[in-house]
Backbone as JSON Lines, residues from 0, in Angstrom:
{"i":0,"aa":"X","n":[0.73,-1.47,-0.13],"ca":[0.07,-0.32,-0.07],"c":[0.49,1.29,-0.01]}
{"i":1,"aa":"X","n":[0.51,1.98,-1.23],"ca":[1.45,3.49,-0.64],"c":[1.08,4.48,0.38]}
{"i":2,"aa":"X","n":[1.53,5.51,0.34],"ca":[1.46,6.29,0.87],"c":[0.84,8.03,0.61]}
{"i":3,"aa":"X","n":[-1.19,7.95,0.94],"ca":[-1.27,8.97,-0.17],"c":[-1.33,10.35,0.73]}
{"i":4,"aa":"X","n":[-1.29,10.67,2.01],"ca":[-1.21,11.58,3.38],"c":[-1.07,11.55,3.92]}
{"i":5,"aa":"X","n":[-0.03,12.46,4.71],"ca":[0.19,12.28,6.7],"c":[-0.76,13.39,7.07]}
{"i":6,"aa":"X","n":[-1.69,12.7,7.75],"ca":[-2.97,13.85,8.75],"c":[-2.03,13.85,9.86]}
{"i":7,"aa":"X","n":[-2.22,14.96,9.96],"ca":[-1.1,15.97,11.43],"c":[-2.6,16.8,12.59]}
{"i":8,"aa":"X","n":[-2.15,16.86,13.2],"ca":[-3.46,17.62,14.23],"c":[-2.01,19.4,14.64]}
{"i":9,"aa":"X","n":[-2.39,19.73,14.55],"ca":[-1.48,20.83,15.6],"c":[-2.36,21.76,16.45]}
{"i":10,"aa":"X","n":[-2.04,21.96,17.49],"ca":[-2.41,22.96,18.54],"c":[-1.87,23.65,18.88]}
{"i":11,"aa":"X","n":[-2.35,24.85,19.32],"ca":[-1.66,26.17,19.31],"c":[-2.35,27.34,19.96]}
{"i":12,"aa":"X","n":[-1.04,28.57,20.74],"ca":[-2.46,29.55,21.36],"c":[-0.85,30.02,21.28]}
{"i":13,"aa":"X","n":[-1.86,31.59,21.51],"ca":[-1.29,32.42,21.53],"c":[0.25,33.29,20.35]}
{"i":14,"aa":"X","n":[0.1,32.16,18.98],"ca":[0.78,32.61,17.88],"c":[0.86,33.5,16.93]}
{"i":15,"aa":"X","n":[1.33,34.36,16.47],"ca":[1.34,35.28,16.42],"c":[1.11,34.9,14.21]}
{"i":16,"aa":"X","n":[0.15,36.41,13.76],"ca":[-0.42,35.27,12.74],"c":[0.23,34.72,11.63]}
{"i":17,"aa":"X","n":[1.16,35.17,11.15],"ca":[2.27,34.96,10.48],"c":[2.3,33.24,10.71]}
{"i":18,"aa":"X","n":[2.25,32.71,11.82],"ca":[2.58,31.25,12.29],"c":[1.47,30.77,11.96]}
{"i":19,"aa":"X","n":[-0.05,31.23,12.93],"ca":[-1.15,30.42,12.37],"c":[-1.12,30.19,11.19]}
{"i":20,"aa":"X","n":[-0.88,31.51,10.11],"ca":[-0.97,31.54,8.42],"c":[-0.32,30.43,8.0]}
{"i":21,"aa":"X","n":[0.92,29.96,8.59],"ca":[1.81,29.13,7.7],"c":[1.11,27.15,8.25]}
{"i":22,"aa":"X","n":[0.91,27.4,9.5],"ca":[0.0,26.06,10.21],"c":[-1.1,26.15,9.73]}
{"i":23,"aa":"X","n":[-2.22,27.23,9.16],"ca":[-3.47,27.02,8.41],"c":[-3.28,26.42,7.02]}
{"i":24,"aa":"X","n":[-2.48,26.67,6.22],"ca":[-2.12,26.17,5.12],"c":[-2.7,25.02,3.93]}
{"i":25,"aa":"X","n":[-2.24,23.46,5.19],"ca":[-2.44,22.91,4.6],"c":[-4.16,22.14,5.58]}
{"i":26,"aa":"X","n":[-5.25,22.87,5.85],"ca":[-6.05,22.81,6.9],"c":[-7.15,22.34,6.73]}
{"i":27,"aa":"X","n":[-7.79,20.9,6.52],"ca":[-9.2,20.7,5.95],"c":[-10.01,20.91,7.6]}
{"i":28,"aa":"X","n":[-9.86,21.56,8.9],"ca":[-10.54,21.4,8.98],"c":[-9.91,22.14,10.89]}
{"i":29,"aa":"X","n":[-10.88,23.17,11.52],"ca":[-10.32,23.95,11.96],"c":[-11.2,23.45,13.18]}
{"i":30,"aa":"X","n":[-10.52,23.13,14.49],"ca":[-11.55,22.7,15.71],"c":[-11.44,23.66,16.71]}
{"i":31,"aa":"X","n":[-12.52,24.47,17.22],"ca":[-12.04,25.82,18.04],"c":[-12.9,25.15,19.81]}
{"i":32,"aa":"X","n":[-13.91,24.44,19.1],"ca":[-14.92,23.73,20.6],"c":[-15.44,22.24,19.93]}
{"i":33,"aa":"X","n":[-15.12,21.82,21.31],"ca":[-16.15,20.35,21.4],"c":[-16.76,19.94,19.86]}
{"i":34,"aa":"X","n":[-17.41,21.21,19.79],"ca":[-18.89,20.24,19.39],"c":[-18.8,20.17,17.53]}
{"i":35,"aa":"X","n":[-17.32,21.33,17.31],"ca":[-16.85,20.72,16.6],"c":[-16.26,19.08,15.56]}
{"i":36,"aa":"X","n":[-16.06,18.75,17.12],"ca":[-15.81,17.51,16.24],"c":[-16.85,16.41,15.36]}
{"i":37,"aa":"X","n":[-18.18,16.8,16.29],"ca":[-19.35,16.08,15.71],"c":[-20.29,17.12,14.84]}
{"i":38,"aa":"X","n":[-20.49,18.21,14.71],"ca":[-21.15,18.7,13.49],"c":[-21.68,18.58,12.55]}
{"i":39,"aa":"X","n":[-20.04,17.67,11.34],"ca":[-20.14,17.29,10.15],"c":[-20.46,16.46,9.56]}
{"i":40,"aa":"X","n":[-20.13,15.13,11.03],"ca":[-19.42,13.82,10.49],"c":[-20.92,12.4,10.13]}
{"i":41,"aa":"X","n":[-20.93,13.7,8.07],"ca":[-21.63,12.11,7.97],"c":[-21.57,10.92,6.79]}
{"i":42,"aa":"X","n":[-21.31,10.29,6.73],"ca":[-20.32,9.81,5.44],"c":[-21.37,8.72,5.25]}
{"i":43,"aa":"X","n":[-21.01,8.6,3.21],"ca":[-21.3,7.05,3.13],"c":[-20.76,6.54,2.07]}
{"i":44,"aa":"X","n":[-21.39,6.39,1.27],"ca":[-20.64,6.28,-0.45],"c":[-19.51,6.79,-0.62]}
{"i":45,"aa":"X","n":[-19.67,8.25,-0.27],"ca":[-18.32,9.15,-1.28],"c":[-17.24,9.29,0.13]}
{"i":46,"aa":"X","n":[-16.41,8.83,-0.74],"ca":[-14.96,8.88,0.0],"c":[-14.0,10.53,-0.15]}
{"i":47,"aa":"X","n":[-14.98,11.38,0.15],"ca":[-14.37,12.66,-0.66],"c":[-13.41,13.78,0.74]}
{"i":48,"aa":"X","n":[-12.94,14.97,1.19],"ca":[-12.28,15.11,2.58],"c":[-13.31,15.29,3.25]}
{"i":49,"aa":"X","n":[-14.21,15.66,2.89],"ca":[-15.48,15.75,4.64],"c":[-14.91,14.37,5.26]}
{"i":50,"aa":"X","n":[-15.13,13.48,4.15],"ca":[-15.35,12.68,4.92],"c":[-14.4,11.94,5.84]}
{"i":51,"aa":"X","n":[-13.48,12.13,5.32],"ca":[-11.6,11.79,5.98],"c":[-11.31,12.16,6.95]}
{"i":52,"aa":"X","n":[-12.02,14.13,7.0],"ca":[-11.86,14.51,8.23],"c":[-12.42,14.1,9.09]}
{"i":53,"aa":"X","n":[-13.3,13.45,8.84],"ca":[-14.82,12.83,9.82],"c":[-13.42,11.27,10.55]}
{"i":54,"aa":"X","n":[-13.3,11.25,9.42],"ca":[-12.55,9.47,10.46],"c":[-11.34,10.18,11.48]}
{"i":55,"aa":"X","n":[-10.54,11.06,11.12],"ca":[-9.59,11.43,11.59],"c":[-10.42,12.52,12.68]}
{"i":56,"aa":"X","n":[-11.71,12.86,13.16],"ca":[-11.41,13.29,14.11],"c":[-12.33,11.91,15.29]}
{"i":57,"aa":"X","n":[-12.73,11.11,15.43],"ca":[-13.1,9.5,15.58],"c":[-11.62,9.83,15.95]}
{"i":58,"aa":"X","n":[-10.78,9.53,15.76],"ca":[-9.52,8.93,15.34],"c":[-8.8,9.36,16.35]}
{"i":59,"aa":"X","n":[-8.52,10.78,16.71],"ca":[-8.28,12.23,17.28],"c":[-9.0,11.93,18.91]}
{"i":60,"aa":"X","n":[-10.14,12.41,18.88],"ca":[-10.89,13.14,19.09],"c":[-10.59,13.62,20.5]}
{"i":61,"aa":"X","n":[-10.09,12.15,21.39],"ca":[-9.6,12.12,23.63],"c":[-7.99,13.09,22.4]}
{"i":62,"aa":"X","n":[-7.62,13.04,22.33],"ca":[-6.28,13.83,22.22],"c":[-6.94,15.33,22.0]}
{"i":63,"aa":"X","n":[-7.14,15.71,20.67],"ca":[-7.85,16.75,20.39],"c":[-8.21,17.95,22.05]}
{"i":64,"aa":"X","n":[-9.79,16.88,22.15],"ca":[-11.06,17.37,23.48],"c":[-9.05,17.57,24.89]}
{"i":65,"aa":"X","n":[-8.34,16.45,24.58],"ca":[-7.98,17.85,25.95],"c":[-6.87,18.91,25.89]}
{"i":66,"aa":"X","n":[-6.26,19.39,24.17],"ca":[-6.04,20.24,23.82],"c":[-6.94,21.37,24.33]}
{"i":67,"aa":"X","n":[-7.84,21.01,23.62],"ca":[-9.29,22.23,23.97],"c":[-9.66,22.99,24.93]}
{"i":68,"aa":"X","n":[-9.66,21.72,25.67],"ca":[-9.91,22.37,27.5],"c":[-8.35,22.76,28.16]}
{"i":69,"aa":"X","n":[-7.6,23.28,26.91],"ca":[-6.43,24.32,27.93],"c":[-6.5,25.01,26.96]}
{"i":70,"aa":"X","n":[-6.65,25.04,26.23],"ca":[-7.28,27.05,25.73],"c":[-6.63,27.26,24.51]}
{"i":71,"aa":"X","n":[-6.13,25.83,23.87],"ca":[-5.36,25.53,22.32],"c":[-6.83,26.08,21.5]}
{"i":72,"aa":"X","n":[-6.12,25.94,20.04],"ca":[-7.08,25.75,19.0],"c":[-6.29,24.69,18.39]}
{"i":73,"aa":"X","n":[-7.16,24.18,17.7],"ca":[-6.65,23.02,16.69],"c":[-7.14,22.7,15.79]}
{"i":74,"aa":"X","n":[-5.61,22.7,14.92],"ca":[-6.0,22.17,13.02],"c":[-6.06,21.15,12.62]}
{"i":75,"aa":"X","n":[-6.81,20.55,12.23],"ca":[-6.73,18.91,11.4],"c":[-6.12,19.78,9.83]}
{"i":76,"aa":"X","n":[-4.37,18.41,9.65],"ca":[-4.13,19.42,8.36],"c":[-4.2,17.52,7.36]}
{"i":77,"aa":"X","n":[-4.07,17.64,6.3],"ca":[-3.89,16.69,5.25],"c":[-3.04,16.8,4.5]}
{"i":78,"aa":"X","n":[-1.48,16.47,4.64],"ca":[-0.7,16.78,3.33],"c":[-0.36,16.08,2.33]}
{"i":79,"aa":"X","n":[-0.33,16.12,1.4],"ca":[-0.28,15.21,0.17],"c":[1.5,14.72,0.0]}
{"i":80,"aa":"X","n":[1.31,13.48,0.49],"ca":[3.1,12.77,0.75],"c":[3.96,12.96,-0.29]}
{"i":81,"aa":"X","n":[3.54,14.31,-1.82],"ca":[4.7,14.25,-2.27],"c":[5.1,15.35,-1.76]}
{"i":82,"aa":"X","n":[4.46,16.71,-0.79],"ca":[5.09,17.95,-0.45],"c":[5.3,17.04,1.93]}
{"i":83,"aa":"X","n":[5.28,16.21,1.44],"ca":[5.02,16.01,3.33],"c":[6.67,15.96,3.86]}
{"i":84,"aa":"X","n":[7.8,15.7,3.23],"ca":[9.04,15.84,4.37],"c":[8.84,17.43,4.44]}
{"i":85,"aa":"X","n":[8.76,18.8,3.6],"ca":[9.18,19.87,3.84],"c":[8.01,20.49,4.16]}
{"i":86,"aa":"X","n":[7.34,20.29,4.4],"ca":[5.81,20.64,5.08],"c":[6.48,20.06,6.47]}
{"i":87,"aa":"X","n":[6.47,18.57,7.09],"ca":[6.58,17.87,8.39],"c":[7.86,18.81,8.78]}
{"i":88,"aa":"X","n":[8.85,19.34,8.45],"ca":[10.02,19.83,8.7],"c":[9.91,20.73,9.17]}
{"i":89,"aa":"X","n":[9.16,22.22,8.27],"ca":[8.83,23.18,8.48],"c":[7.45,23.51,10.55]}
{"i":90,"aa":"X","n":[6.73,21.87,10.1],"ca":[5.61,22.17,11.63],"c":[6.95,21.64,11.95]}
{"i":91,"aa":"X","n":[7.87,20.83,12.2],"ca":[8.27,20.16,13.25],"c":[8.91,21.78,13.92]}
{"i":92,"aa":"X","n":[10.23,22.05,13.0],"ca":[10.92,23.55,13.15],"c":[10.59,24.38,14.68]}
{"i":93,"aa":"X","n":[8.91,24.46,13.84],"ca":[8.24,25.66,14.58],"c":[7.55,24.86,16.05]}
{"i":94,"aa":"X","n":[7.47,24.0,16.58],"ca":[7.14,22.97,17.3],"c":[8.27,23.49,18.52]}
{"i":95,"aa":"X","n":[9.34,22.8,17.61],"ca":[10.76,23.16,18.4],"c":[10.92,24.45,19.18]}
{"i":96,"aa":"X","n":[10.81,25.46,18.18],"ca":[10.7,26.87,18.48],"c":[9.8,27.54,19.5]}
{"i":97,"aa":"X","n":[8.85,27.27,19.5],"ca":[7.22,27.93,20.35],"c":[7.98,26.93,21.45]}
{"i":98,"aa":"X","n":[7.8,26.22,21.8],"ca":[7.5,25.43,22.9],"c":[6.18,25.07,23.44]}
{"i":99,"aa":"X","n":[5.82,25.1,23.93],"ca":[4.41,24.91,24.14],"c":[3.51,25.73,23.68]}
{"i":100,"aa":"X","n":[3.4,26.87,23.01],"ca":[1.91,27.88,22.01],"c":[1.95,26.69,20.98]}
{"i":101,"aa":"X","n":[3.14,26.04,20.23],"ca":[2.49,25.7,19.15],"c":[3.39,24.03,19.44]}
{"i":102,"aa":"X","n":[2.07,22.62,19.1],"ca":[2.25,21.11,18.82],"c":[1.99,20.37,18.4]}
{"i":103,"aa":"X","n":[3.27,19.64,17.94],"ca":[2.03,18.88,16.48],"c":[2.09,17.54,17.62]}
{"i":104,"aa":"X","n":[0.48,17.18,17.67],"ca":[-0.37,16.44,18.54],"c":[-0.3,15.32,18.34]}
{"i":105,"aa":"X","n":[-0.24,15.51,17.04],"ca":[-0.83,13.69,15.92],"c":[-0.75,14.09,14.87]}
{"i":106,"aa":"X","n":[0.02,12.66,14.24],"ca":[0.79,12.74,13.36],"c":[0.7,11.28,12.33]}
{"i":107,"aa":"X","n":[0.18,10.68,11.43],"ca":[-0.28,9.9,11.09],"c":[0.44,9.26,9.01]}
{"i":108,"aa":"X","n":[0.55,8.84,8.59],"ca":[0.48,8.51,7.16],"c":[-0.12,7.17,6.55]}
{"i":109,"aa":"X","n":[-1.0,7.55,5.73],"ca":[-2.35,6.75,5.19],"c":[-1.9,6.93,3.86]}
């Protein structure tokens, strides 16, 4: 099976607008409150980006809720594998520099 995407969940708070823009570049869903996790989740035969986002939210729900309760905003990213390495390097570098203000809390390749 070949890898098509990297799925990344990033939690952040108190970051500069330019950092937030970088983080949201590959965003497929922004989660600002617990109800954002379940409000749109219905999927069937179509396996489009919304259906995939719903599945990812189910996978990561517990961890997302933890960071929301701590005052973070959370972004779900789906990064095409062809650009995965460079995007992940940027996110990891930002994560290291900003400490607790920006955290890569989940990362899976599918």
